[in-house]
DRENPA-3360 file (N, C-alpha, C; in nm, 2 decimals, always signed):
BEGIN
1 = MLLHVVNR = -12.25/-14.71/+11.06/-12.29/-14.85/+11.06/-12.26/-14.90/+10.92 ~ -12.19/-15.01/+10.91/-12.17/-15.08/+10.79/-12.25/-15.21/+10.79 ~ -12.29/-15.25/+10.67/-12.37/-15.37/+10.65/-12.27/-15.48/+10.59 ~ -12.25/-15.58/+10.66/-12.17/-15.69/+10.62/-12.25/-15.80/+10.57 ~ -12.22/-15.86/+10.45/-12.31/-15.97/+10.38/-12.22/-16.09/+10.37 ~ -12.27/-16.20/+10.42/-12.19/-16.33/+10.41/-12.28/-16.43/+10.33 ~ -12.23/-16.50/+10.24/-12.31/-16.59/+10.15/-12.26/-16.74/+10.18 ~ -12.18/-16.76/+10.27/-12.13/-16.90/+10.29/-12.16/-16.95/+10.43;
9 = SPASSRVF = -12.20/-17.07/+10.44/-12.23/-17.13/+10.57/-12.11/-17.14/+10.66 ~ -12.12/-17.12/+10.79/-12.00/-17.13/+10.88/-11.96/-17.28/+10.89 ~ -12.05/-17.37/+10.85/-12.01/-17.51/+10.86/-11.91/-17.55/+10.74 ~ -11.91/-17.47/+10.64/-11.83/-17.51/+10.52/-11.72/-17.40/+10.48 ~ -11.73/-17.29/+10.55/-11.63/-17.19/+10.52/-11.59/-17.11/+10.65 ~ -11.47/-17.05/+10.65/-11.43/-16.97/+10.76/-11.44/-16.82/+10.73 ~ -11.51/-16.79/+10.62/-11.52/-16.65/+10.58/-11.59/-16.56/+10.69 ~ -11.68/-16.63/+10.77/-11.76/-16.56/+10.87/-11.66/-16.50/+10.98;
17 = EQALTGMG = -11.54/-16.57/+10.99/-11.44/-16.52/+11.09/-11.38/-16.38/+11.04 ~ -11.36/-16.38/+10.91/-11.30/-16.25/+10.86/-11.41/-16.14/+10.87 ~ -11.54/-16.18/+10.84/-11.65/-16.07/+10.86/-11.65/-16.02/+11.00 ~ -11.65/-16.12/+11.10/-11.66/-16.08/+11.24/-11.55/-15.99/+11.28 ~ -11.43/-16.02/+11.24/-11.31/-15.95/+11.27/-11.31/-15.81/+11.20 ~ -11.38/-15.79/+11.09/-11.39/-15.66/+11.03/-11.51/-15.58/+11.07 ~ -11.58/-15.63/+11.16/-11.71/-15.55/+11.20/-11.67/-15.46/+11.32 ~ -11.74/-15.35/+11.31/-11.73/-15.24/+11.42/-11.85/-15.27/+11.52;
25 = PDDVLLLI = -11.85/-15.20/+11.63/-11.96/-15.23/+11.73/-12.10/-15.19/+11.69 ~ -12.12/-15.11/+11.59/-12.25/-15.07/+11.54/-12.28/-15.14/+11.41 ~ -12.20/-15.22/+11.35/-12.22/-15.28/+11.22/-12.32/-15.40/+11.24 ~ -12.38/-15.43/+11.13/-12.47/-15.55/+11.13/-12.44/-15.65/+11.02 ~ -12.48/-15.77/+11.03/-12.44/-15.88/+10.94/-12.57/-15.94/+10.88 ~ -12.57/-15.96/+10.75/-12.68/-16.02/+10.68/-12.63/-16.15/+10.62 ~ -12.70/-16.26/+10.65/-12.67/-16.39/+10.59/-12.76/-16.41/+10.46 ~ -12.70/-16.44/+10.35/-12.77/-16.46/+10.22/-12.73/-16.59/+10.17;
33 = EDGVQGAL = -12.79/-16.64/+10.06/-12.76/-16.76/+9.99/-12.74/-16.87/+10.09 ~ -12.62/-16.95/+10.07/-12.60/-17.06/+10.17/-12.56/-17.01/+10.30 ~ -12.53/-16.88/+10.32/-12.50/-16.83/+10.44/-12.61/-16.83/+10.54 ~ -12.74/-16.85/+10.50/-12.85/-16.85/+10.59/-12.85/-16.97/+10.68 ~ -12.77/-17.08/+10.64/-12.75/-17.20/+10.72/-12.70/-17.15/+10.86 ~ -12.63/-17.04/+10.87/-12.57/-16.99/+10.99/-12.68/-16.94/+11.09 ~ -12.80/-16.92/+11.04/-12.91/-16.88/+11.13/-12.97/-16.99/+11.20 ~ -12.94/-17.12/+11.17/-12.99/-17.24/+11.24/-12.94/-17.25/+11.38;
41 = PQLVRYYA = -13.02/-17.30/+11.47/-12.97/-17.30/+11.61/-12.84/-17.37/+11.64 ~ -12.81/-17.47/+11.56/-12.68/-17.55/+11.58/-12.56/-17.46/+11.53 ~ -12.58/-17.37/+11.44/-12.47/-17.29/+11.38/-12.47/-17.15/+11.43 ~ -12.57/-17.09/+11.48/-12.57/-16.95/+11.52/-12.47/-16.92/+11.63 ~ -12.42/-17.01/+11.70/-12.32/-16.99/+11.80/-12.20/-16.92/+11.74 ~ -12.17/-16.94/+11.61/-12.05/-16.88/+11.54/-12.07/-16.72/+11.54 ~ -12.20/-16.68/+11.55/-12.22/-16.53/+11.54/-12.26/-16.48/+11.68 ~ -12.23/-16.55/+11.79/-12.25/-16.50/+11.93/-12.20/-16.36/+11.96;
49 = PIEGRLFA = -12.08/-16.33/+11.90/-12.03/-16.19/+11.94/-12.12/-16.07/+11.89 ~ -12.21/-16.10/+11.79/-12.29/-15.99/+11.73/-12.43/-16.01/+11.76 ~ -12.47/-16.09/+11.86/-12.61/-16.11/+11.90/-12.69/-15.98/+11.89 ~ -12.80/-15.98/+11.83/-12.89/-15.86/+11.81/-12.86/-15.78/+11.68 ~ -12.75/-15.82/+11.61/-12.71/-15.75/+11.49/-12.70/-15.85/+11.37 ~ -12.76/-15.97/+11.39/-12.76/-16.07/+11.29/-12.89/-16.08/+11.21 ~ -12.89/-16.08/+11.08/-13.01/-16.09/+11.00/-12.99/-16.20/+10.90 ~ -13.10/-16.25/+10.85/-13.10/-16.36/+10.74/-13.21/-16.32/+10.65;
57 = LREDLEAR = -13.18/-16.35/+10.52/-13.27/-16.32/+10.41/-13.38/-16.42/+10.40 ~ -13.50/-16.37/+10.42/-13.62/-16.47/+10.41/-13.63/-16.55/+10.29 ~ -13.61/-16.48/+10.17/-13.62/-16.56/+10.04/-13.52/-16.67/+10.03 ~ -13.40/-16.65/+10.09/-13.30/-16.76/+10.08/-13.33/-16.87/+10.18 ~ -13.39/-16.83/+10.30/-13.43/-16.93/+10.39/-13.54/-17.02/+10.33 ~ -13.64/-16.96/+10.26/-13.75/-17.03/+10.20/-13.70/-17.12/+10.09 ~ -13.61/-17.07/+10.01/-13.55/-17.15/+9.90/-13.48/-17.28/+9.95 ~ -13.43/-17.27/+10.07/-13.35/-17.39/+10.13/-13.44/-17.46/+10.23;
65 = GLLGRCAE = -13.57/-17.43/+10.24/-13.66/-17.50/+10.33/-13.62/-17.47/+10.48 ~ -13.57/-17.36/+10.51/-13.52/-17.33/+10.65/-13.61/-17.22/+10.72 ~ -13.70/-17.17/+10.65/-13.78/-17.07/+10.71/-13.86/-17.13/+10.83 ~ -13.85/-17.06/+10.94/-13.92/-17.10/+11.07/-13.83/-17.19/+11.15 ~ -13.71/-17.21/+11.10/-13.61/-17.30/+11.18/-13.49/-17.22/+11.23 ~ -13.50/-17.09/+11.22/-13.39/-17.00/+11.27/-13.39/-16.99/+11.42 ~ -13.27/-16.96/+11.47/-13.25/-16.93/+11.62/-13.33/-16.80/+11.64 ~ -13.38/-16.79/+11.76/-13.46/-16.67/+11.80/-13.38/-16.54/+11.79;
73 = SVQVVDVD = -13.25/-16.55/+11.81/-13.17/-16.43/+11.80/-13.15/-16.36/+11.66 ~ -13.19/-16.45/+11.56/-13.17/-16.40/+11.42/-13.30/-16.32/+11.37 ~ -13.27/-16.21/+11.32/-13.38/-16.12/+11.26/-13.40/-16.16/+11.11 ~ -13.52/-16.20/+11.07/-13.54/-16.24/+10.94/-13.59/-16.12/+10.86 ~ -13.53/-16.09/+10.75/-13.58/-15.97/+10.67/-13.60/-16.02/+10.52 ~ -13.70/-15.96/+10.46/-13.72/-15.99/+10.32/-13.64/-15.90/+10.23 ~ -13.66/-15.90/+10.10/-13.57/-15.82/+10.01/-13.59/-15.68/+10.04 ~ -13.71/-15.63/+10.07/-13.74/-15.49/+10.11/-13.66/-15.46/+10.23;
81 = GFVTLTEE = -13.65/-15.55/+10.33/-13.57/-15.52/+10.45/-13.42/-15.52/+10.42 ~ -13.37/-15.60/+10.32/-13.24/-15.59/+10.27/-13.21/-15.45/+10.22 ~ -13.30/-15.40/+10.13/-13.28/-15.27/+10.08/-13.28/-15.17/+10.19 ~ -13.36/-15.18/+10.29/-13.36/-15.08/+10.40/-13.22/-15.08/+10.47 ~ -13.17/-15.21/+10.50/-13.04/-15.22/+10.56/-12.94/-15.15/+10.48 ~ -12.94/-15.17/+10.34/-12.84/-15.10/+10.26/-12.85/-14.95/+10.27 ~ -12.98/-14.90/+10.27/-13.00/-14.76/+10.27/-12.95/-14.70/+10.40 ~ -12.96/-14.77/+10.51/-12.92/-14.72/+10.64/-12.78/-14.73/+10.66;
89 = AERTVSWY = -12.71/-14.81/+10.59/-12.56/-14.84/+10.60/-12.48/-14.73/+10.53 ~ -12.37/-14.70/+10.59/-12.27/-14.60/+10.53/-12.22/-14.67/+10.40 ~ -12.19/-14.80/+10.41/-12.15/-14.88/+10.29/-12.18/-15.03/+10.32 ~ -12.16/-15.11/+10.22/-12.19/-15.25/+10.24/-12.06/-15.33/+10.20 ~ -12.03/-15.43/+10.28/-11.91/-15.51/+10.26/-11.95/-15.65/+10.24 ~ -11.91/-15.71/+10.12/-11.95/-15.85/+10.10/-11.83/-15.94/+10.12 ~ -11.87/-16.05/+10.19/-11.77/-16.15/+10.22/-11.80/-16.28/+10.15 ~ -11.71/-16.33/+10.06/-11.74/-16.45/+9.98/-11.62/-16.54/+10.00;
% end
């Protein structure tokens, strides 16, 4: 399992497409920084191919006033959860 990290919103960047193309069937994707906007119900459709494997960083959601507004399919993790994901992953791939 690889951990893919995206820091751009799908509304303003197409980097998410590269990340999805690069993902394997067991890989997971974590949204950080402005990327957490992709966790909103109106944008989460971009990540439909990986439902159940999409995470968003709680601290970045809080910083943007988005905590509690995520789609139900998004798993919210805090920094400790981020660390756990990196420990479980064979490697981490960042998409910027």
